[in-house]
N, C-alpha and C positions, 0 to 999 in steps of 0.2 A: 198366642198367635192366632189370627183370625182365619187361617187356612186359605186365604186369597192368594192367587198367583201374583208374583211381582209384576209391576207395570213395566213393559218394555221401554218406555221412555224415561225410566228412572235408573239410577245406579246406586248401589249400596256403597256408602263411604265409611260407615263405622258400625260396629256392633258392640254393645256394652251391656252385659247381662242379657235381659230379654229385649232390650230396646235396639231398634235398627234405624239409622239415619239414612233416608233416601233423598237424593237430589235429582232434579231434572237434568238430563244430558244437555250439553251445550250444542246448539245448532251451528253449522258452519257459518262463520262471519259474525257470530254473536260475541258480545263482550262479556267476560266473567265478572261476576260481582266482586267488588273490593271490599274486604272485611278487615276491620282492626279488632283484635282480641285483646282484652285488658284483664290482668290478674294482679291483685294486691293481697293475696292470701297468706295463710300460715305456711310453715315448711311442708306439712302434709295434710291431706284432707280430701274430702269428696269433691268439692268444687275445684280444688287444685288439680286433682287427677282428671276430672272431666274437661278442664281447660286444655290440658295437653292432648287428650284424646280427640276432642272435637277440632282443635286447631290443626292437628296433623291430618285428620280425616278431610277437612275442608280444602286443605292444600292438595291432597291426593285427588280430590274431585276437580281440580283445575282452577279453583278460585284464587284470586290474587289476595295474599294475606300479609299482614304485618302485625306483630304483637309487641305489647309493652307489659312488663311484668316486674314485680319486686324481685330483687336479686335472689336466685335460688339455683345452685349448681345443677341439681338433678333436672329441673325443668328446663334450664338453658341448654344442657347437653341434649335433651330429647328434641327441643326445637331446632338446634344446630344440625343434629343428625337428620331431621326431616326436611332440612333445607329451608326453614322458616326465618325470614329476617325479623330480628327483634331488637329491642332496646330495653334497658333496665331503668327503673326510677324508684325513688325511695318510699313513696306513698306514706309519709310519716304523719303529718297533722294537717288540719284544715288550713293552716297558714304556710304549708309547704309549697311555695310558689314554683320551685324548680320542676316538680312532678307535673303540675298543670301546664307549665310552659313546655315541657318535653312532649306531653300528650298533644297539645295544640299544634306544635311544630310537625310532628309525625302525621297528625290527621290532615293538616293543610297540605303536606307533601303528597300523601297517598290519595287524598280526596275519597275516602271510603264511602261506600253506599250505606253501610251499617257498621256500628261499633257494638261488640258484645262484651258487656262488663260482667265478669264472674264474681258476684257477691257485691255487697254494699260499698266497701271501701273503694273499689275500682270505679263504680258508678259515681260515687261522690266526687271524684277528682276529674271526671271527664268534662271538658269545656262544652258548653251548650251551643246548639245551633250549627255545628259543623256537619253532622250527619244524623241519621236515625240512630238513637241509642237504646239498646235493649239490655235490661238488667236481669241477670239470672237469680232467681229466688230458689233456694234449695232447702230452706229450713225456716226457722223462726227468726228471720232477720228484722231489724228495725227498719221500717219502710221509709223513714226520713232520709236514709242514705240513697234511696232510689228516686228522689225528687226530680232529678234532671232526666230521668229515663222517659222516653216516648212510650215504651212498652216494658212490661215486666213479664219475664218468662219463667214459669214454675215447672220444675220436673215433676212428673206424675209419680205416684206411688209413695209419697211421703205422708204417712197417716196424720191426719189432723191439720196439715198445713193449709189447705185450701180454705177451710172454715175460719181458722185464726187469721189468715191474711185478709180474707174478705171482711171480717169484722173490723179489721184495722184500716180498711179502705183501699186495698189493692184491687186492681183489675188485672186478674191473671189469666194467662193462656197456658194451658197445660201442653207438655210435649212428651 
């Protein structure tokens, strides 16, 4: 920690290890960001845990959210308990048109300002041009899966990742 006092115009929405997520407080009459979170991960893992943690934190901060995820009872229970509207999709293969159709329909209905794709498979299924797409890099992922992303977001503290990703052509912003 830097020892600096928290800014009064920010609120803490999540704490995970030593990381703290701060968001600006909404002013009266302002409109909350609309965010679509997308997860096509394994049954357990770091990106999968962070997906749930961040999605719930963004909801607590008053942002309008919707999620699309690969079926997983544990994550579905957590989102339901947090009051998050979600849909499931198979995220099977590049010719899985039902997942892309589901994502496009939800994105067109929600009109999100931002879509957060947690890892490459989720990013690769997102339709282009509907909103700003941010892909979460958390390890040694194949960057071709993030080709549709407007931005790639890398979590800090993963040794060796920034150099390997930069050598392979990623423009990463650390968080």
